[in-house]
N, C-alpha and C positions, 0 to 999 in steps of 0.2 A: 321414529327418530327422536332423540332427546331434544326438547326445545331449548333454544338459546336466548338469553335475555336480550341480545342485540336484534333478534327477530321481531320483538314487540314494537309496534308503532308508538309514538308518544301519546301522552294522555289526551291531547287535543283531538287527534285523529280517532283514538279509541272511543272517546266520548261521543263524537259525531257518528261513528259507525254503530255504536250501541243504540243511540237514540233513533237512528234510522231503522234499525232492526225492531226496536220496541214499538215504533210508530206503525209497524205492520200488524201489531196485535192490540193496540190501544190508541184511542184518539188523544194524543198528548196535547195538553193545553200550553201553547207556546209561551204565554206570559209567565206561567208557573215555572216552566223550564228555565226561562231567563232568570227568574228569582233564585232557582236552585243553583245556577251557575254563579251568581253573585255570592250566595252563601258559601259555596265551595271555595271561593277566593278569599273570603274574610278570615277564616280560621281553619286550622288543620283538623279539628275534631268533626265539624260538619262535613269537611271534605272526605274524611274516612267513612262517615255514615252514608254519604251520597254516592260514593263510587265503588260500591261492592263489585260491579262488573269488572273493574280494574283489578281488584283483589283476586277475583276468580282467574284472571289472566296470569297474575304474578305467582300465585300459589304453587303450581307444579314446577315453576322455574326456580323460585327462591328456596322452596322447601320440598325438593323432589322426593326425599326419603319419607318424610311425614305424609306427603300426599299419597303414598302407596300403602298407608296404614289401613286396617279393616274399615269397611264402609258401613255407614248407618244412614238412615233417613235423617239428615241434618237440618238445622235451622238455616244454615248457609251464610247468612249475613249477620251473625250474632254480634252484639256489642253491649256495653254496660247500660245503654238507654233503651234496650229492647226488652225491658221488663216493666210490668205494670200490674194493675189490680182489676178484678171484676167480681161480680156477685154470682154465687151458685144458685141452684134451685131452692135452697133453704135460706137464701139471703145472706149467707156468710161471705165475708171478704176473703178472696183468694189472691195470692201473689204468684207471679211467674212470668215466663216469656209470653209476650202477647202480640207478636208479629211473625208470621210464617210465610211472608210473600215469596221468599227465595228458597223455600224448602226443596231439597234435592238430595239424591244419594251421593255422599261424599265421605272422605276419610273422617273418622270421629275427631281427629286432631284439628280439623279446620275450625270448628266451633270454639274449641279451647284456645287456640292460638289467636284467633280474631278477638275473642273476648278479652284475652290477656293484653293484646296490643292496644285495644281501646282503653283499658285501664291504665296502661303506661302513658298513653297520650293524655288522658285526663289528669294523671299525676304531673306530667310535664306542663300542662296548662293550668295547674293549681286548682283543679276541680276536686281532686282527691289529695289527701295530705300524707298518706302512708307511703312506705318505700316500695320500689319495684319488687324487691325480694319478698316483702310481706304480701304484696298483691299476688305474686306468682304462687306462693305457698298456700294462700287461702283458697284460691280458685281450684288448684290441683287437688288439695286435700278434700274440699267439698265434693269434687267430682268422684274421687276415689271412694269416699265414704258412702256416697249415694249408690254407686255401682255395687259396693259390697253388701249394702242393706236392701237392695231392690228398690231404691228410690222412695219417694213419698212426697205428695203435694204440700204446699204451704197454705194451710187454713189459718187465717189470722183471727182466731177466736181465743180459746183458753191458752193455746200455745202461740209462740212467736209474737207475743205482745209488743216487744220492742220494734218488730217489723211493721206491725199495724200502726203504731204511733209515728213511725217514720213515713209510712205511706199516706196517712191522713193528717199531714202537717198543715199549718196555717196557710202555706203557699198554694194549696189546692182548694182554696175557698170557693164555695158554690156561687157566690155573687159574682166573683171575677170570672169564673168558668162560663156562666150563662151570659154574661155581658159579651164575652168573645163569640159565643155561638150566635147570639142575636145580631151581632155586627156583621155576620157573613152576608154577602150580597145574594139577591134572589137568583135562583137557577133559571136559565132561559132555554135550556136544551130540552131534548125529549128522551126519556128513559126507555130502555127496552121493556116491552110489556111484562115479561117474566120478572124483571127486577122491580118494576113498579108494584106489581102484585105482592111480591115478597116483602118489600119495604112496608107496604100498608098492613100486611098481615102480622108483622112483628109489633105493631103498636097495640096498646091495651084497650083500644076502642074501635068502633066501626063507623060511627056517625060524625064525631067531632072533626073539625077541619084542622089541617096541618099545612105548613108552608114548606116548599122546597127551596133550599139555599145551596149555593156553591161554597165549598170549604177548601181552604188552602192549608195543608198540613203535611208533616213528614219531611223526609229529606231524600231517602232512597226512592220513594214513590211520589215525590213532588213532581207534578205534571200530569199525574193520572187523575181522571175525573173523580171527584168526591162529591156526592150529593147528600145533603143533610135534610132529613125530615124533622122539622121543628114544630112542636105543639105545646099548648098549655092544657094540662089535665088536672082537674080539681085544684086549680089555683097555683100550680107550679109547672115549670118547664120539664119536658121530656124530649129526647132526641134519638134518632136512628141514623146511621150513616151507611151509604152504599158506596163502595170503592171498587173501581174496575182494576182487575189484576192482569198482569202479563205473565207469560211463562218465565221461569227463573233465569237470571243472568248466567247461571251455569250452562244453560243450553246454548246461549250465544258464545260464551267463552270456549266451549268445547266443540262448537260447530255441529251440534246434534240436530237430527231431522225429526223434531217432535215439538208439539205445542202443549204438552201435558202440564198441568198445574197440580202440585202435590200438597198444597196447603191443607185442604180438607182431610187428607189421609193422615198427615202428621198430627193434626189436632185430635183426631180420633184415637190414634194408637199410642200416643205418649202417656207417661204416668202423670196424670193431672186430673183435676176436677174441671170439667168443661164449662165454658160460659154458655148458658142456655139461650143467650141472645145473639149468638154468632150463627149465621146461616150463609149458605153458598147458593148462588144461582148463576148458571152459565159461567162466565169468567168474572163474576162479581162476588164480593163479600159484603154482607149486611150485618151490622152490630150495633148494640146499644152504646151511646156515649153519655157519660155523666162524670161529675167530679171524682167519683170513686171508681170509675170504669174507664181508664185510659192509661197510657204509658207514663212512666215517671222519669223526668229529666233530672240529671245530677244536680244542676244548679237550683232546683226547687226543693232539695232536701234541706232539713235544718242543719245548722252548723255543728251541733253536737250529735254525733252519730258514730256507731262502731263500724268503721269502713271495712276492717278485716272480716268481721262477721258477715257484713253485707256481701262481700265478694265470695266468701265461703258458700253462702246461700245461692249465689249465682252459679258457682261451680256445681253445686248439688242439683239445681234445677236443669242445668245443661245435661247432666246424666239422666234426669227424669225424661228428657226428650229422647235421648239416645236409647233408653230402655224400651222405647216403642219399636225397636228393631231387635227383638229378643234372640233371634238366631245368631246375630253378630256379636252379642255381648261376651260370650266366653273368649272369642278371639280378641276383642277389645281389651279385656282384663289382662290376658296374657301379653298382648303387645305393650300395654301401658307399664306392666311390671318389668318388662325387659328394657324399657327406655332408660337412658342415662339421666342422672339427676340434672335438672335445669335445661333439658332439651327443649321444653316448651318455651322457656325464657329466651333461649337463643333464637328460636324460630320467630317469636313475637318481635324481638329486636330487629331481626332481618326484614320481616314484613313491614314493620313500622318505618324502617329506613327507606324502603322502596316507596311506601305511601308518601312520606314527607318529600322525597325527591320529586315525585309526580306533582305534589302540591306546589312546590317551588316553580316548576315548569308552568303549571296552570296560572299561578299568580303573575309570572313574567309576561305571559302571552295574553292575559286578560286585559280588557280595555280599562285603563286607569280611571277614565271618566265615569264609566259604568260602575266601577267599584266604589267610587266616592259618592255616587248618588244615593 
């Protein structure tokens, strides 16, 4: 039976239901969840990032035809701040998608439309200065070109010098980064034995001491336990983070009977140079944190930047991820070629409208005193 938009509960009920479901898979930290709720009320962009579960509900209703497009193993909750940098085995700086918590099999169009909708919202909130038409053209062209050429990772060495300068700008200063890490409170819980062993094994020493601290970060995963192993090695800080994962919100939205997590699979199969410091244990991910090994927020980018070129690269990298589903690519190429011009633009506008309507409801029902605090 075709879903009807009037069948969806409001965003308040949906959020409570999703968090109840998530709490069966992860020990949610209530104070962090309350912080997440406040951030959702303050601005539309954090709301978009924090409410992917709602996007997964709206997607087949607002965009039913696009939702039936060929399926790939998708990022799921892609947006313009889901990109960052890491170092490969040779120490080279790599740029690309760096969060796969919501990886699931979905229409290839969902990543493109969500990426585009997030760009539109960033334009609306004046975080980006280009037009919607330019943003749409750049993302779609980057995606098409990457598919046609079989993709290719972004190694910020001899090539992509402009992207390297963008990523290593003065706002990612090591002093400021480590001040934030050192300000994290001490961790008081108990790690699963397997996670503790993996966390320790990823450090470059065996005897030196390290401290466990609790870290508050992210938006979609805000509320999930994040444990930071912080140490000083040869006179400078190093850090590893263990984060507990939940099954994808797609499972909740589609009422599926599974707890499978596909993050590890997507990292392995996509066209990319893997981060050698990313490891999985049980339902946890452990990774290195450093000023040059984290996601990049739009408001930390320098004011002088080629935004159209940046969005083109995001479209290209999206195809890099989808190319990890090689059997689906011929169907994806045929489907995309048959699409009418600006169909992704219309879908992004429609999904953004649904998101903003939910945000208005969230703001109206949110406690004004809590928002002001």
